[in-house]
C-alpha positions as CSV (number, residue, x, y, z in Angstrom):
1,M,-12.9,6.9,-27.2
2,K,-9.2,6.1,-27.1
3,T,-7.0,3.9,-25.0
4,D,-6.0,5.4,-21.7
5,A,-3.8,4.2,-18.8
6,E,-3.3,4.8,-15.0
7,F,-0.6,4.0,-12.5
8,A,-1.5,2.3,-9.2
9,P,1.4,2.9,-6.8
10,A,2.1,0.8,-3.7
11,K,0.9,2.3,-0.4
12,I,3.4,2.1,2.4
13,N,2.4,2.6,6.1
14,L,5.5,4.3,7.5
15,T,3.7,4.1,10.8
16,L,0.5,2.3,11.9
17,H,-0.8,2.9,15.4
18,V,-3.9,1.1,16.5
19,T,-5.7,3.5,18.8
20,G,-9.0,1.7,19.5
21,Q,-11.8,-0.5,18.3
22,R,-15.3,0.7,17.6
23,A,-18.5,-1.1,18.7
24,D,-19.0,-2.2,15.1
25,G,-15.7,-4.0,15.1
26,Y,-13.7,-1.5,13.0
27,H,-10.3,-0.5,14.3
28,E,-9.3,3.1,14.8
29,L,-5.9,3.9,13.3
30,D,-3.3,6.7,13.2
31,S,-1.0,6.1,10.2
32,L,1.5,8.1,8.2
33,V,1.1,6.8,4.6
34,A,3.5,7.3,1.7
35,F,3.5,6.0,-1.8
36,A,6.1,4.2,-3.8
37,D,7.2,4.8,-7.4
38,V,6.6,1.1,-8.1
39,G,3.1,-0.3,-8.6
40,D,0.5,-1.9,-10.8
41,H,-0.5,-0.6,-14.2
42,L,-4.1,-0.3,-15.6
43,R,-5.1,0.2,-19.2
44,A,-8.6,0.8,-20.6
45,D,-9.6,0.0,-24.2
46,P,-12.9,0.5,-26.0
47,S,-15.2,-2.5,-25.8
48,D,-18.8,-3.6,-26.2
49,G,-18.9,-4.7,-22.5
50,L,-17.0,-4.6,-19.3
51,G,-14.1,-7.1,-19.0
52,L,-10.8,-7.5,-17.3
53,T,-7.5,-9.2,-18.2
54,V,-4.8,-9.7,-15.6
55,E,-1.2,-10.1,-16.6
56,G,2.3,-9.5,-15.2
57,P,4.7,-11.2,-12.8
58,C,2.2,-11.2,-9.8
59,C,-0.9,-12.1,-11.7
60,E,-1.2,-15.7,-10.5
61,G,-4.5,-16.3,-8.6
62,V,-5.8,-12.8,-9.2
63,P,-9.5,-13.0,-10.2
64,T,-10.8,-11.4,-13.3
65,D,-14.5,-11.4,-12.4
66,D,-16.6,-9.3,-9.9
67,R,-14.3,-10.4,-7.0
68,N,-11.6,-8.1,-8.4
69,L,-11.7,-4.5,-6.9
70,V,-11.1,-3.1,-10.4
71,I,-14.4,-4.5,-11.7
72,K,-16.1,-3.5,-8.5
73,A,-14.8,0.1,-8.9
74,A,-15.9,0.2,-12.5
75,R,-19.4,-0.9,-11.7
76,H,-19.5,1.5,-8.7
77,L,-18.6,4.4,-11.0
78,N,-20.9,3.5,-13.9
79,P,-23.0,0.3,-13.8
80,N,-23.5,0.5,-17.5
81,G,-19.9,1.5,-18.5
82,R,-18.1,-0.4,-21.2
83,A,-14.4,-0.9,-21.4
84,H,-11.8,-3.7,-21.6
85,L,-9.4,-3.3,-18.7
86,T,-5.9,-4.8,-18.6
87,L,-4.3,-4.9,-15.2
88,T,-0.6,-5.5,-15.1
89,K,0.2,-6.9,-11.6
90,M,3.6,-5.9,-10.4
91,L,2.7,-5.9,-6.7
92,P,2.2,-9.1,-4.7
93,A,-1.3,-9.7,-3.3
94,A,-2.3,-9.7,0.4
95,A,1.0,-8.0,1.0
96,G,0.2,-5.0,3.2
97,I,0.9,-2.4,0.5
98,G,-2.6,-1.7,-0.7
99,G,-2.4,-3.4,-4.1
100,G,-6.1,-4.1,-4.5
101,S,-7.1,-0.7,-3.1
102,A,-4.5,1.1,-5.3
103,D,-5.9,-0.8,-8.3
104,A,-9.5,0.3,-7.4
105,A,-8.4,3.9,-7.0
106,A,-6.6,3.8,-10.3
107,A,-9.7,2.3,-12.0
108,L,-11.8,5.1,-10.7
109,R,-9.4,7.8,-11.8
110,L,-8.9,6.1,-15.2
111,L,-12.5,5.4,-16.0
112,S,-13.7,8.8,-14.8
113,R,-11.7,10.2,-17.7
114,F,-12.5,7.3,-20.1
115,W,-16.2,7.6,-19.5
116,A,-16.3,11.4,-18.9
117,C,-18.1,11.0,-15.6
118,P,-17.4,12.5,-12.1
119,L,-15.5,10.6,-9.4
120,P,-17.8,9.2,-6.7
121,Q,-17.6,10.7,-3.2
122,N,-18.1,7.4,-1.3
123,T,-15.0,5.5,-2.4
124,A,-14.7,3.9,1.1
125,I,-17.5,1.5,0.1
126,L,-14.8,-0.3,-2.0
127,G,-12.4,-0.7,0.9
128,A,-11.0,1.3,3.8
129,D,-7.7,2.0,2.0
130,V,-9.3,3.2,-1.3
131,P,-9.8,6.9,-0.2
132,V,-6.1,7.3,0.8
133,C,-5.1,5.8,-2.5
134,M,-7.2,8.2,-4.6
135,T,-4.6,11.0,-4.4
136,A,-1.6,8.7,-4.0
137,K,0.3,11.4,-2.0
138,A,1.7,11.4,1.5
139,Q,-1.1,11.6,4.1
140,R,-1.9,11.1,7.7
141,M,-4.8,8.6,7.9
142,Q,-6.9,8.4,11.0
143,G,-10.2,7.0,12.2
144,I,-11.1,3.9,10.2
145,G,-9.2,5.4,7.2
146,D,-11.8,8.1,6.7
147,V,-9.9,11.1,8.2
148,L,-7.2,12.1,5.8
149,N,-4.8,15.1,6.0
150,P,-2.0,15.8,3.5
151,V,1.5,15.7,4.8
152,S,3.8,18.3,3.1
153,G,7.0,17.9,5.1
154,L,8.1,14.4,4.0
155,P,11.2,14.3,1.9
156,P,11.8,11.6,-0.8
157,L,12.7,8.5,1.0
158,P,15.1,6.0,-0.7
159,A,13.8,2.6,0.2
160,V,13.7,-1.1,-0.4
161,L,10.5,-3.2,-0.3
162,V,10.7,-6.9,0.5
163,N,7.9,-9.5,0.5
164,P,8.8,-13.0,1.5
165,G,6.2,-14.6,-0.7
166,V,3.7,-15.4,2.0
167,A,0.1,-14.1,2.3
168,V,-1.0,-12.6,5.6
169,S,-4.6,-12.6,6.7
170,T,-5.5,-9.1,8.0
171,P,-8.4,-10.3,10.2
172,K,-6.0,-12.9,11.8
173,V,-3.4,-10.2,12.5
174,F,-5.9,-7.9,14.2
175,M,-7.3,-10.9,16.2
176,A,-3.7,-11.6,17.5
177,L,-3.2,-7.9,18.5
178,Q,-3.2,-7.9,22.3
179,S,-3.6,-4.2,22.9
180,K,-6.1,-2.3,20.7
181,N,-6.0,1.0,22.6
182,N,-2.5,2.4,22.0
183,L,-1.1,5.9,21.9
184,P,-1.5,7.8,18.6
185,M,1.4,9.5,16.8
186,P,2.5,12.9,18.0
187,D,0.0,15.7,17.1
188,R,2.4,17.4,14.8
189,I,4.4,15.8,12.0
190,P,7.4,18.1,11.4
191,T,9.1,19.1,8.2
192,F,12.1,16.9,7.6
193,S,15.3,18.1,5.9
194,D,16.3,14.7,4.5
195,A,15.7,11.0,4.8
196,P,17.9,10.5,7.9
197,S,16.1,13.2,9.8
198,A,12.8,11.6,8.9
199,C,14.1,8.2,10.1
200,D,15.1,9.7,13.4
201,W,11.5,10.9,14.0
202,L,9.9,7.7,12.6
203,E,12.0,5.6,15.0
204,N,9.8,6.9,17.9
205,C,6.7,5.6,16.1
206,R,5.7,2.0,15.3
207,N,3.5,-0.5,13.5
208,D,1.3,-2.1,16.1
209,L,0.5,-5.0,13.7
210,E,4.1,-6.0,13.3
211,A,4.4,-8.3,16.3
212,P,1.1,-10.1,15.7
213,A,1.9,-10.5,12.0
214,I,5.3,-12.1,12.9
215,S,3.5,-14.5,15.2
216,H,1.3,-15.5,12.2
217,Q,4.2,-15.6,9.7
218,P,7.6,-15.8,11.5
219,V,9.5,-15.3,8.1
220,I,8.6,-11.6,8.5
221,Q,11.2,-11.3,11.2
222,D,13.8,-12.8,8.8
223,V,13.0,-10.1,6.3
224,L,13.3,-7.4,9.0
225,D,16.7,-8.8,10.1
226,A,17.9,-9.0,6.5
227,L,17.0,-5.4,5.8
228,S,18.7,-4.3,9.0
229,A,21.9,-6.2,8.0
230,T,22.1,-4.1,4.8
231,G,22.5,-0.9,6.8
232,A,19.0,0.6,6.5
233,R,18.4,3.6,8.7
234,L,14.9,2.4,9.5
235,V,13.3,-1.0,9.1
236,R,9.6,-1.8,9.6
237,M,6.7,-3.8,8.3
238,S,4.0,-2.1,6.2
239,G,0.3,-2.5,7.0
240,S,-0.7,-5.9,8.2
241,G,2.3,-7.5,6.3
242,A,4.0,-9.4,5.0
243,T,5.9,-6.6,3.0
244,C,8.6,-4.9,5.0
245,F,10.6,-1.8,4.0
246,G,14.0,-0.3,4.8
247,I,14.7,3.4,4.4
248,F,18.2,4.4,3.4
249,A,20.2,7.7,3.3
250,T,20.7,7.6,-0.4
251,Q,19.2,5.9,-3.5
252,T,22.5,4.3,-4.3
253,A,22.5,2.6,-0.9
254,A,19.0,1.4,-1.5
255,D,19.8,0.0,-4.9
256,C,22.8,-1.9,-3.5
257,A,20.8,-3.4,-0.7
258,A,18.1,-4.4,-3.2
259,S,20.7,-6.2,-5.3
260,D,21.9,-8.1,-2.3
261,L,18.5,-9.0,-1.0
262,S,17.4,-10.2,-4.5
263,L,19.7,-13.2,-4.1
264,N,16.9,-14.8,-2.2
265,P,14.8,-16.4,-5.0
266,N,11.7,-16.6,-2.9
267,W,11.5,-12.9,-2.0
268,W,10.0,-10.1,-4.0
269,V,12.4,-7.2,-3.7
270,Q,12.1,-3.7,-5.2
271,S,14.2,-0.6,-4.8
272,T,12.0,2.5,-4.8
273,L,11.5,6.1,-3.7
274,L,8.8,6.8,-1.2
275,G,7.0,10.2,-1.1
């Protein structure tokens, strides 16, 4: 058994329409999800037991015991599996970009190879975003995250991700959402010729959690305003926040904007390509 590794890319909700709430409390969503080329990294080494080390610039406060979704994913895949896992945290926690879910999905992909066992079918038991993170490709996510359809017409989107260094409570954001029965996205997602044409279409969509998240953490509005000031074609919050993104016409423009925004020492800023 040899060392193996897996990438856990950030999940970005380009849109997030809340279309209802079920009797069991779960919210119905309609979301266009893309993935970044930045994310966490997971490595597996042979070991006599199951253990986890967390390192990297965003490792502070990340648990290494059974509270971590990586360990939960490992035990879900094989309760008796043995490996030492090293998680390099490049993504901030509680940030609306699926870090924990992406890590869990990466753990399942990695350990399925490492232990030579099939992937489980019921990955949603680990979290509603884990299924969409399993393939880490652009998808339309509906229902409670259980209805997934691939999206083939999305071009590469030069972008900048910005997190202001504050954690956002997803339950509190949903509690602050005034309307929980909103219109879904259009039935058809077209094929886009380039990033600007995708932005033109995305402008007619929304993230219904943006306003309640701003009421919870007003600094999110500061991030959106700062991204707008850099000339981004589209600016929006991802998930339940607090990470926001700006989409640009070119990667050069995105890189320049990221350089300017990085002058704020309290913000996590990454230039990326979404797809």
